[in-house]
C-alpha positions in Angstrom: 31.8 8.7 12.5 29.3 7.7 15.2 26.3 5.6 14.4 24.0 7.7 16.6 25.1 10.8 14.6 24.0 9.1 11.4 20.6 8.4 13.0 20.3 12.0 14.2 21.0 13.2 10.6 18.4 10.9 9.1 15.7 12.0 11.6 16.4 15.7 11.0 16.3 15.2 7.3 13.0 13.4 7.5 11.4 15.8 9.9 13.0 19.0 8.5 13.1 20.3 12.1 15.5 19.7 15.0 12.8 19.9 17.6 10.5 17.3 16.0 13.5 15.0 15.3 14.6 15.2 18.9 11.1 14.4 20.2 10.9 11.5 17.8 14.2 10.0 19.0 13.7 10.9 22.6 16.9 13.0 22.9 17.5 16.6 23.7 17.8 19.2 21.0 21.4 20.2 22.0 22.5 16.6 21.8 20.9 16.2 18.4 22.4 19.4 17.1 25.9 18.4 18.3 25.5 15.1 16.6 24.6 16.6 13.3 27.5 19.1 13.5 29.9 16.3 14.5 28.8 14.3 11.4 29.3 17.3 9.1 32.7 17.9 10.6 33.8 14.3 10.2 32.6 14.3 6.5 33.9 17.8 5.9 30.5 18.5 4.2 27.7 20.9 4.7 24.6 18.7 4.9 21.9 21.2 5.9 20.9 24.8 5.2 19.7 26.3 8.5 16.8 28.6 8.3 14.2 30.2 10.7 11.6 27.6 9.6 13.7 24.5 9.9 16.5 22.5 8.2 16.7 21.9 4.5 19.1 19.4 2.9 21.8 20.7 0.6 22.3 19.0 -2.7 25.1 17.0 -1.3 23.0 16.3 1.8 20.1 14.9 -0.3 22.4 12.4 -2.0 24.0 11.4 1.4 20.5 11.1 3.0 19.4 8.4 0.5 22.5 6.3 1.3 22.3 6.9 5.1 18.6 6.1 5.3 19.1 2.7 3.6 22.1 2.1 5.9 19.9 2.7 9.0 17.1 0.5 7.7 19.6 -2.3 7.0 21.1 -1.9 10.5 17.6 -2.1 12.1 16.9 -5.3 10.1 20.2 -6.8 11.3 19.3 -6.1 14.9 15.9 -7.6 14.3 17.4 -10.7 12.7 19.8 -11.1 15.7 16.8 -10.8 18.1 14.8 -13.4 16.1 17.7 -15.8 16.3 18.0 -15.3 20.0 14.3 -15.3 20.9 12.8 -17.5 18.2 10.0 -16.6 15.9 8.1 -14.4 18.3 7.8 -10.8 17.1 5.7 -8.3 15.3 4.9 -8.3 11.5 4.1 -5.0 9.8 1.6 -5.6 7.0 0.3 -3.2 4.4 -2.9 -4.1 2.6 -5.3 -2.7 0.1 -8.8 -2.1 1.7 -10.3 -4.9 -0.4 -8.1 -7.6 1.1 -7.8 -6.4 4.7 -10.5 -8.6 6.2 -11.2 -11.7 4.2 -7.6 -12.4 3.2 -5.1 -10.7 5.5 -7.2 -10.7 8.7 -8.2 -14.4 8.4 -4.6 -15.4 7.6 -3.3 -13.6 10.6 -5.9 -15.4 12.8 -4.5 -18.6 11.4 -1.0 -17.5 12.2 -2.0 -16.7 15.8 -3.2 -20.3 16.2 0.2 -21.5 15.3 2.3 -18.7 16.9 0.3 -17.4 19.9 2.9 -14.8 20.7 2.8 -13.2 17.3 1.8 -9.5 17.0 0.9 -7.5 13.9 0.6 -3.9 12.8 -1.8 -3.5 9.9 -1.7 -0.5 7.6 -4.7 -0.2 5.2 -4.2 2.1 2.3 -4.0 2.4 -1.5 -1.2 0.8 -3.5 1.0 3.9 -4.1 1.1 4.7 -0.4 1.8 1.1 0.7 4.7 0.8 -1.7 6.1 4.0 -0.5 6.0 2.8 3.1 7.6 -0.5 2.0 10.5 1.3 0.3 11.1 3.3 3.5 11.3 0.1 5.6 8.1 0.9 7.5 6.4 -2.3 6.3 7.6 -5.9 6.0 5.3 -6.8 3.2 2.3 -5.5 1.3 -0.7 -7.3 -0.1 -2.2 -5.6 -3.2 -2.5 -5.7 -6.9 0.8 -6.4 -8.5 2.4 -4.1 -11.1 2.8 -5.6 -14.6 6.6 -4.9 -14.5 8.3 -5.7 -11.2 10.3 -2.6 -9.9 14.0 -3.1 -9.5 13.9 -2.6 -5.8 10.9 -4.8 -5.0 10.0 -8.5 -5.2 6.5 -9.7 -6.2 4.9 -13.0 -5.3 1.6 -13.8 -7.1 -1.2 -15.2 -5.0 -4.2 -15.3 -7.3 -5.8 -13.8 -10.4 -8.5 -11.2 -10.0 -10.4 -8.9 -12.2 -11.8 -5.4 -11.9 -15.2 -4.9 -13.4 -17.9 -2.2 -13.7 -20.8 -3.1 -11.4 -24.4 -2.1 -10.9 -27.2 -3.1 -8.6 -29.4 -6.0 -9.4 -32.4 -4.8 -11.5 -30.5 -1.8 -12.8 -32.2 -0.5 -16.0 -29.0 -1.1 -18.1 -29.3 -4.8 -17.4 -32.6 -5.0 -19.2 -31.0 -4.2 -22.5 -30.6 -7.2 -24.9 -27.1 -6.2 -26.0 -25.3 -3.9 -23.6 -22.3 -1.8 -25.0 -19.8 0.5 -23.3 -21.4 3.4 -25.2 -24.6 2.8 -23.3 -23.0 4.0 -20.1 -22.4 7.5 -21.5 -25.2 9.3 -19.5 -24.9 7.2 -16.3 -23.5 8.6 -13.0 -20.6 6.9 -11.2 -19.2 6.3 -7.7 -15.5 6.3 -8.2 -12.3 7.0 -6.2 -10.1 10.1 -7.0 -8.2 10.4 -10.2 -5.0 9.4 -8.6 -6.3 5.8 -8.1 -5.6 3.2 -10.7 -9.2 1.9 -11.0 -10.4 5.4 -11.8 -7.7 5.9 -14.4 -8.6 2.6 -16.0 -12.2 3.6 -16.4 -11.3 7.0 -17.9 -8.8 5.5 -20.3 -11.3 2.9 -21.5 -13.9 5.5 -22.1 -11.4 7.7 -23.9 -10.5 4.7 -26.1 -14.1 4.6 -27.2 -14.1 8.4 -27.8 -16.5 8.9 -24.8 -16.5 11.7 -22.3 -15.0 11.1 -18.9 -17.2 9.5 -16.3 -19.7 11.7 -14.6 -18.6 11.2 -11.0 -21.6 11.8 -8.6 -19.8 10.3 -5.6 -16.1 10.5 -5.1 -14.7 7.9 -2.7 -11.5 7.8 -0.7 -11.3 4.5 1.1 -14.8 3.6 2.2 -15.6 0.4 0.4 -18.7 -0.1 2.6 -20.1 3.3 1.7 -19.6 2.7 -2.0 -21.4 -0.7 -2.1 -24.3 0.6 0.0 -24.7 3.6 -2.4 -24.5 1.4 -5.4 -27.2 -1.0 -4.1 -29.5 2.0 -3.4 -29.1 3.9 -6.6 -28.5 3.7 -10.3 -24.8 4.8 -10.0 -22.1 2.5 -11.5 -18.9 1.6 -9.7 -15.8 -0.5 -10.1 -15.3 -3.6 -7.9 -13.1 -6.7 -8.0 -14.4 -10.2 -8.5 -12.9 -11.0 -5.1 -15.1 -8.4 -3.5 -18.2 -9.4 -5.5 -17.9 -12.9 -3.9 -17.8 -11.4 -0.4 -20.7 -10.0 1.6 -19.8 -6.5 0.3 -20.8 -7.6 -3.2 -24.3 -8.7 -2.2 -26.9 -7.2 -4.5 -24.4 -6.1 -7.1 -23.6 -7.7 -10.5 -20.9 -7.0 -13.1 -22.1 -5.5 -16.3 -21.9 -8.0 -19.2 -19.5 -5.9 -21.3 -16.1 -7.3 -22.3 -14.6 -3.8 -22.4 -15.7 -3.1 -18.9 -13.2 -5.5 -17.2 -9.5 -5.3 -16.3 -7.6 -8.5 -15.3 -4.9 -8.2 -12.6 -2.9 -10.3 -10.2 -3.0 -10.0 -6.4 0.1 -10.8 -4.5 2.7 -10.1 -1.8 5.3 -7.4 -2.3 8.5 -7.2 -0.3 11.6 -4.9 -0.5 14.3 -6.6 -2.5 17.1 -7.8 -0.3 15.3 -7.0 2.9 15.5 -9.3 5.9 12.3 -11.3 6.4 11.9 -12.7 9.9 10.7 -16.3 10.4 7.3 -14.9 11.5 7.0 -12.9 8.3 8.1 -15.8 6.2 5.5 -18.1 7.8 2.8 -15.4 7.3 3.6 -15.3 3.5 3.5 -19.1 3.4 0.0 -19.1 4.9 -1.1 -16.4 2.4 0.1 -18.6 -0.4 -1.6 -21.7 1.0 -4.9 -19.8 1.3 -4.7 -18.2 -2.2 -6.5 -21.1 -3.8 -9.7 -20.1 -2.0 -9.7 -16.7 -3.8 -9.0 -17.7 -7.4 -11.3 -15.9 -9.8 -13.9 -18.2 -11.3 
């Protein structure tokens, strides 16, 4: 079995198309097709169903793909490790981060790393938790900085940095804040600016309202990733939103306050997530150390 044939197979499986896989790897389509056929012959297995619209994995091919993909990722990490040992700590770190922590935490920490390692490079991916963890599992990220899961997945490692809290927020001077004793039920007729239902913060609001036998939030503005837009809308309207204590202490939280309702808060822990057993270069290790050193500045008060 040839190593390049295994890489060809993984690329075709991921792309579902020989042409796109060949373009991605920088090889000709005939060479790639021969490689896949050679692999199938050496294994005496049919890995793909060929069709006019592309290549589809067989049931056997799907099982083999999971093993082969992890093998290729591991090999890439071995090559990276050898390069690090030969060239020192110079290299590129691939960091995933939730939008809330991209600037103040990750951006400032990388600036600190640059002062210590001027040759360092970084590729920053800003996205929501589920997407980041998916990229981490695929080996496309070295680490992710986001809210940690309560139970650590078997294939990941979690390093806590600091405690945070999600809370329902409103603009300063919001009519709800004038009430002497504010309850969750008082939010029933209020409009909200919230992310889509696939986002954990939105699900937490819906679950808490349901626990109090209240209707789902009336979402006036649905957000994807624009934290800046959400805060500006909240400051200029009577809509309610959800923000972290971390963000409220930043310029983005200016003019916004958490509602004084115990049931309108959700504690969580922010930390670093890496793939269990993955190779971490000296540069990645140092970056994580700097994140841990700086975490004291972001502890919730």
